[in-house]
N, C-alpha and C positions, 0 to 999 in steps of 0.2 A: 341619232340622237349623239350628243357629246356630253359627258358627267363632268361634273369638277372631281377632282381627285378624293376629296374628302366625300362627295357621294359614292363613288367607287369604293370606299373604302369601306363606308355602310352597307352597302349593299354585299359584303362581302362576310360583312358580321351578324347579318340578316340570314345567310345563308343564301342569298338571290346568284352569287357570282363567287367563283374561283380565282383566284390569281394564278396565270401561268405564265411563268416568266416577266414581261412587262405587261402583258396583255389583262383583260379582265376575261372570262369568258362564263355562259351560264353553267351553272351545276349540274343541269342535267344533260349535259354534251358529253360524249366520253371522249377522254383526253389523251390521247395516245403519240406517237410520234409524229404523225402528220399534221396535228394540230401544234405540237410543239416547234415543228420545222415553219409552220406558218407564221408563228410570232415572231422565231427569229427573221424571219424574211424582211420583218420591219427594220429591224436595225443592221444586219449584217450585208442586204442585196441579194439579189438571187445569182451573182456571179460568184459568191466566195462560198468556199465550201465550209460546212459548220466540222468543225475537229477537234480532236483530244477531248478534253473536261467537257467542253461545250456538246459535243457529240455524243457522248454520253449521257447525260442529259435529255439529251433528242430521243436516246432511245431508251432512257426511263431508269436509269441506272443511277442515276443522284436525283436529288430532290429538288436541290435549288440550282439556278442557271448561274454558273458560276460567273464573276467579276476578274479581269476584263475577260468577253468572251475570246476565243478561239477561232480561227478561221486559216486553212488554205488558200493559196492563190496559186496556182497552177501556172506553170513555166508558159508564158508568152498572153497570158493576159495581164491586163495594167488595169483593171479594176479596184475600187476601193470602197470599203463598207460605205453604208449611209450614214454611220457616227463613229467614224476614225478613232475617236478618243477613248471608246471602249473596247477597241476590239485591239486582240494581237495577231497581227497576220504572219506567217510564217509561206515560204516561196520551197513549193516543194516538188518532184517530181512522183505523180502517182500511177499505179499499176493498174491495170484493167481489171475491175472487181473493187475498187477500191473504194468505190462512189455508188452512194445509192441516193437515186432522186425520189424527196416525197414531196409529191407536187411540183411547184418550181424549185423547190431548194435542195439544193445535194448537200449532201450528209457521207462523213466517210461511213463506210460498211461499219457493221458491229467489228468485222474478225481485223478494218483496221484502226479503228476506235482500240481497242482491247492491247492491239500491238503496241499505239502510240504510247497508251496512257501504263503500260509495262516497261517501257522503253524510256519512261520519265527520269529524268536525273534525281538523285537520292530523296529527298525529302518530301517532291513533289509526287513520289510514288501513292497512290491509294489504291490499298489490296480490298479493300472494301466495297469500290464501285467495279474494281476489276471484277470481285466474285458476282457481283451482283450483275453487271452486263453479260459474264458468261451464261448466267443462270438465265437471263430474259432473252437472249440471241439463242441459246440451244448450245453453244460451244464448248468443246473441252480445249482445256489448255493444250494438251497434245496439237490440235487442229492450229493453234495458232503456233506454239513451236515451230510446225512443219512450214509453216509462214513464213517465221523467222527468218529459220536455216535455208530457204532459198531467197534468202534478198539478204545475202552476205556483204553487204555496205552499208546499211543501214546503222545510223550511229546510236548506240545504246543497245545494240541487237544481244550483246553479251547478258549484261546486265538483264533483258527482258526474258535472256532462257534460263537463267539463274532463277529469276523471281516467277517463273513458270514452275520450275522443278519444286521451287519452295509451297507453292500452290497445291502442289499434288501429294506431297507430304504430309501436311497438315489436315 
């Protein structure tokens, strides 16, 4: 059954549905990373890797789905998102362990997501999201720093290491 947007909004107000990204789900359904990844698959497709702020949303460190969505396209894959106007794509080379599969959807791992968020340029860095992701993933800033040290060619690595050091001192 397909409901009109007004009916979906009314069901949210009545407490029957909850909005998750672009989808509406029953309130009694547990909503975790798998469910948020499934919602993303309708926009990103299954060959784009959810990354950065979008991956932080999947892992539960952000409350709202960011606009534009952010995704990685592995080198050699020529896929495009289903809704290209809503997605900022980056072509990157990912290491083994940088991607987690949640159902059919690929998402950067919590460790890689923290690394990406910490390497964000200037004002794009969101310390609160990084702290939440570290807490929900059970990661220590030292683990992220060690992963960054092992990859000396990543752009923004020195800024990320400095930011992680600040997290440790606060």
